[in-house]
TIVO-2410 file (N, C-alpha, C; in nm, 3 decimals):
# residues 75
REC num residu      c1      c2      c3 atome chaine
REC   1      M   0.250   5.665   0.780     N      A
REC   1      M   0.379   5.682   0.841    CA      A
REC   1      M   0.471   5.747   0.738     C      A
REC   2      A   0.457   5.876   0.722     N      A
REC   2      A   0.540   5.950   0.628    CA      A
REC   2      A   0.672   5.988   0.693     C      A
REC   3      T   0.770   6.010   0.611     N      A
REC   3      T   0.899   6.059   0.659    CA      A
REC   3      T   0.922   6.192   0.589     C      A
REC   4      P   0.900   6.301   0.658     N      A
REC   4      P   0.907   6.431   0.593    CA      A
REC   4      P   1.050   6.480   0.569     C      A
REC   5      A   1.066   6.557   0.464     N      A
REC   5      A   1.187   6.633   0.437    CA      A
REC   5      A   1.137   6.774   0.412     C      A
REC   6      H   1.164   6.863   0.503     N      A
REC   6      H   1.110   6.999   0.495    CA      A
REC   6      H   1.188   7.087   0.399     C      A
REC   7      R   1.310   7.048   0.370     N      A
REC   7      R   1.393   7.123   0.273    CA      A
REC   7      R   1.457   7.024   0.179     C      A
REC   8      L   1.486   7.070   0.061     N      A
REC   8      L   1.548   6.987  -0.042    CA      A
REC   8      L   1.677   6.924   0.008     C      A
REC   9      A   1.754   6.998   0.084     N      A
REC   9      A   1.882   6.948   0.134    CA      A
REC   9      A   1.867   6.830   0.232     C      A
REC  10      E   1.748   6.812   0.288     N      A
REC  10      E   1.724   6.704   0.384    CA      A
REC  10      E   1.697   6.570   0.316     C      A
REC  11      I   1.663   6.571   0.189     N      A
REC  11      I   1.622   6.447   0.121    CA      A
REC  11      I   1.728   6.338   0.126     C      A
REC  12      P   1.857   6.366   0.098     N      A
REC  12      P   1.956   6.257   0.104    CA      A
REC  12      P   1.962   6.190   0.242     C      A
REC  13      A   1.955   6.267   0.348     N      A
REC  13      A   1.960   6.210   0.483    CA      A
REC  13      A   1.836   6.125   0.511     C      A
REC  14      V   1.720   6.172   0.468     N      A
REC  14      V   1.596   6.097   0.488    CA      A
REC  14      V   1.602   5.964   0.413     C      A
REC  15      V   1.644   5.968   0.288     N      A
REC  15      V   1.655   5.846   0.207    CA      A
REC  15      V   1.756   5.750   0.269     C      A
REC  16      S   1.868   5.803   0.312     N      A
REC  16      S   1.971   5.720   0.375    CA      A
REC  16      S   1.916   5.650   0.500     C      A
REC  17      R   1.843   5.723   0.582     N      A
REC  17      R   1.783   5.663   0.701    CA      A
REC  17      R   1.686   5.552   0.664     C      A
REC  18      L   1.605   5.577   0.563     N      A
REC  18      L   1.507   5.476   0.521    CA      A
REC  18      L   1.576   5.351   0.468     C      A
REC  19      L   1.684   5.368   0.396     N      A
REC  19      L   1.753   5.252   0.340    CA      A
REC  19      L   1.820   5.166   0.447     C      A
REC  20      T   1.841   5.223   0.564     N      A
REC  20      T   1.900   5.146   0.674    CA      A
REC  20      T   1.795   5.092   0.770     C      A
REC  21      Q   1.666   5.119   0.740     N      A
REC  21      Q   1.557   5.072   0.825    CA      A
REC  21      Q   1.455   4.995   0.741     C      A
REC  22      P   1.488   4.871   0.704     N      A
REC  22      P   1.397   4.794   0.619    CA      A
REC  22      P   1.258   4.774   0.680     C      A
REC  23      E   1.249   4.767   0.811     N      A
REC  23      E   1.118   4.749   0.874    CA      A
REC  23      E   1.030   4.872   0.854     C      A
REC  24      K   1.090   4.989   0.856     N      A
REC  24      K   1.013   5.112   0.832    CA      A
REC  24      K   0.969   5.118   0.685     C      A
REC  25      L   1.057   5.080   0.594     N      A
REC  25      L   1.020   5.076   0.452    CA      A
REC  25      L   0.906   4.979   0.428     C      A
REC  26      Q   0.911   4.864   0.492     N      A
REC  26      Q   0.804   4.764   0.477    CA      A
REC  26      Q   0.672   4.819   0.529     C      A
REC  27      E   0.677   4.887   0.642     N      A
REC  27      E   0.556   4.947   0.699    CA      A
REC  27      E   0.502   5.055   0.605     C      A
REC  28      M   0.590   5.134   0.546     N      A
REC  28      M   0.547   5.237   0.451    CA      A
REC  28      M   0.483   5.173   0.328     C      A
REC  29      R   0.540   5.063   0.280     N      A
REC  29      R   0.482   4.991   0.166    CA      A
REC  29      R   0.341   4.940   0.200     C      A
REC  30      R   0.330   4.882   0.319     N      A
REC  30      R   0.202   4.827   0.362    CA      A
REC  30      R   0.097   4.937   0.369     C      A
REC  31      R   0.133   5.049   0.428     N      A
REC  31      R   0.037   5.158   0.441    CA      A
REC  31      R   0.002   5.220   0.307     C      A
REC  32      A   0.100   5.230   0.217     N      A
REC  32      A   0.072   5.284   0.084    CA      A
REC  32      A  -0.028   5.194   0.011     C      A
REC  33      K  -0.009   5.064   0.024     N      A
REC  33      K  -0.100   4.970  -0.040    CA      A
REC  33      K  -0.240   4.980   0.023     C      A
REC  34      E  -0.243   4.995   0.154     N      A
REC  34      E  -0.369   5.006   0.227    CA      A
REC  34      E  -0.447   5.130   0.185     C      A
REC  35      W  -0.379   5.239   0.161     N      A
REC  35      W  -0.443   5.366   0.126    CA      A
REC  35      W  -0.457   5.385  -0.025     C      A
REC  36      S  -0.404   5.294  -0.103     N      A
REC  36      S  -0.406   5.313  -0.248    CA      A
REC  36      S  -0.547   5.314  -0.304     C      A
REC  37      R  -0.563   5.381  -0.413     N      A
REC  37      R  -0.691   5.388  -0.483    CA      A
REC  37      R  -0.664   5.356  -0.630     C      A
REC  38      P  -0.654   5.227  -0.664     N      A
REC  38      P  -0.625   5.191  -0.802    CA      A
REC  38      P  -0.729   5.244  -0.900     C      A
REC  39      D  -0.849   5.273  -0.852     N      A
REC  39      D  -0.955   5.321  -0.938    CA      A
REC  39      D  -0.966   5.473  -0.940     C      A
REC  40      A  -0.869   5.544  -0.883     N      A
REC  40      A  -0.879   5.690  -0.869    CA      A
REC  40      A  -0.890   5.760  -1.004     C      A
REC  41      A  -0.809   5.723  -1.101     N      A
REC  41      A  -0.813   5.789  -1.231    CA      A
REC  41      A  -0.949   5.766  -1.298     C      A
REC  42      H  -1.002   5.646  -1.284     N      A
REC  42      H  -1.134   5.617  -1.341    CA      A
REC  42      H  -1.241   5.701  -1.273     C      A
REC  43      A  -1.235   5.713  -1.141     N      A
REC  43      A  -1.334   5.792  -1.067    CA      A
REC  43      A  -1.328   5.938  -1.108     C      A
REC  44      V  -1.208   5.993  -1.123     N      A
REC  44      V  -1.194   6.133  -1.166    CA      A
REC  44      V  -1.251   6.149  -1.307     C      A
REC  45      G  -1.222   6.053  -1.393     N      A
REC  45      G  -1.275   6.058  -1.529    CA      A
REC  45      G  -1.427   6.055  -1.531     C      A
REC  46      Q  -1.486   5.973  -1.445     N      A
REC  46      Q  -1.633   5.966  -1.438    CA      A
REC  46      Q  -1.692   6.100  -1.396     C      A
REC  47      V  -1.631   6.162  -1.296     N      A
REC  47      V  -1.681   6.292  -1.249    CA      A
REC  47      V  -1.665   6.397  -1.358     C      A
REC  48      A  -1.548   6.398  -1.423     N      A
REC  48      A  -1.525   6.496  -1.531    CA      A
REC  48      A  -1.626   6.477  -1.643     C      A
REC  49      R  -1.649   6.353  -1.682     N      A
REC  49      R  -1.746   6.326  -1.789    CA      A
REC  49      R  -1.886   6.370  -1.748     C      A
REC  50      A  -1.923   6.338  -1.624     N      A
REC  50      A  -2.056   6.377  -1.575    CA      A
REC  50      A  -2.070   6.528  -1.574     C      A
REC  51      L  -1.964   6.598  -1.533     N      A
REC  51      L  -1.969   6.745  -1.532    CA      A
REC  51      L  -1.988   6.800  -1.673     C      A
REC  52      L  -1.923   6.738  -1.770     N      A
REC  52      L  -1.935   6.784  -1.908    CA      A
REC  52      L  -2.074   6.755  -1.966     C      A
REC  53      E  -2.137   6.649  -1.918     N      A
REC  53      E  -2.267   6.608  -1.972    CA      A
REC  53      E  -2.385   6.675  -1.903     C      A
REC  54      K  -2.365   6.729  -1.786     N      A
REC  54      K  -2.476   6.788  -1.710    CA      A
REC  54      K  -2.480   6.939  -1.728     C      A
REC  55      A  -2.599   6.994  -1.720     N      A
REC  55      A  -2.615   7.139  -1.734    CA      A
REC  55      A  -2.552   7.212  -1.616     C      A
REC  56      T  -2.567   7.155  -1.498     N      A
REC  56      T  -2.508   7.216  -1.379    CA      A
REC  56      T  -2.453   7.106  -1.291     C      A
REC  57      Y  -2.360   7.141  -1.206     N      A
REC  57      Y  -2.302   7.039  -1.119    CA      A
REC  57      Y  -2.403   6.987  -1.019     C      A
REC  58      I  -2.504   7.063  -0.988     N      A
REC  58      I  -2.605   7.019  -0.892    CA      A
REC  58      I  -2.679   6.896  -0.944     C      A
REC  59      D  -2.680   6.879  -1.078     N      A
REC  59      D  -2.743   6.761  -1.136    CA      A
REC  59      D  -2.671   6.632  -1.094     C      A
REC  60      L  -2.547   6.645  -1.049     N      A
REC  60      L  -2.472   6.528  -1.006    CA      A
REC  60      L  -2.515   6.477  -0.869     C      A
REC  61      L  -2.585   6.561  -0.795     N      A
REC  61      L  -2.627   6.520  -0.661    CA      A
REC  61      L  -2.740   6.418  -0.671     C      A
REC  62      A  -2.729   6.317  -0.591     N      A
REC  62      A  -2.836   6.217  -0.584    CA      A
REC  62      A  -2.943   6.268  -0.488     C      A
REC  63      S  -3.048   6.192  -0.477     N      A
REC  63      S  -3.148   6.229  -0.377    CA      A
REC  63      S  -3.084   6.216  -0.240     C      A
REC  64      P  -3.136   6.288  -0.143     N      A
REC  64      P  -3.077   6.281  -0.009    CA      A
REC  64      P  -3.071   6.137   0.042     C      A
REC  65      P  -2.968   6.104   0.116     N      A
REC  65      P  -2.956   5.967   0.166    CA      A
REC  65      P  -3.073   5.930   0.255     C      A
REC  66      T  -3.115   5.806   0.244     N      A
REC  66      T  -3.228   5.761   0.326    CA      A
REC  66      T  -3.181   5.677   0.443     C      A
REC  67      R  -3.059   5.624   0.435     N      A
REC  67      R  -3.004   5.544   0.545    CA      A
REC  67      R  -2.874   5.606   0.593     C      A
REC  68      S  -2.844   5.587   0.718     N      A
REC  68      S  -2.721   5.637   0.773    CA      A
REC  68      S  -2.601   5.579   0.700     C      A
REC  69      G  -2.505   5.662   0.669     N      A
REC  69      G  -2.384   5.616   0.604    CA      A
REC  69      G  -2.390   5.620   0.452     C      A
REC  70      E  -2.507   5.648   0.393     N      A
REC  70      E  -2.517   5.656   0.248    CA      A
REC  70      E  -2.460   5.789   0.199     C      A
REC  71      S  -2.401   5.785   0.082     N      A
REC  71      S  -2.347   5.906   0.023    CA      A
REC  71      S  -2.456   5.980  -0.052     C      A
REC  72      A  -2.446   6.113  -0.055     N      A
REC  72      A  -2.541   6.193  -0.128    CA      A
REC  72      A  -2.492   6.220  -0.269     C      A
REC  73      Y  -2.376   6.171  -0.306     N      A
REC  73      Y  -2.319   6.195  -0.437    CA      A
REC  73      Y  -2.318   6.067  -0.520     C      A
REC  74      L  -2.333   6.084  -0.648     N      A
REC  74      L  -2.322   5.972  -0.740    CA      A
REC  74      L  -2.177   5.952  -0.773     C      A
REC  75      M  -2.131   5.832  -0.764     N      A
REC  75      M  -1.993   5.800  -0.801    CA      A
REC  75      M  -1.991   5.661  -0.857     C      A
***
């Protein structure tokens, strides 16, 4: 539930609206927490390190998935 501001001049009005709608702010907080990835920096670091250690990026691919829903990438 994003609240867009398409131009810089719209930001004060958007913020003002949000500050008068605590229920919308709470919903935005809840969704941000739901979508958060606290481990994102670590995951990016792992991929970067793996890329530096491997001869080619194809070496990062795992064997093809054997079960439905399995990822083909190592992470």
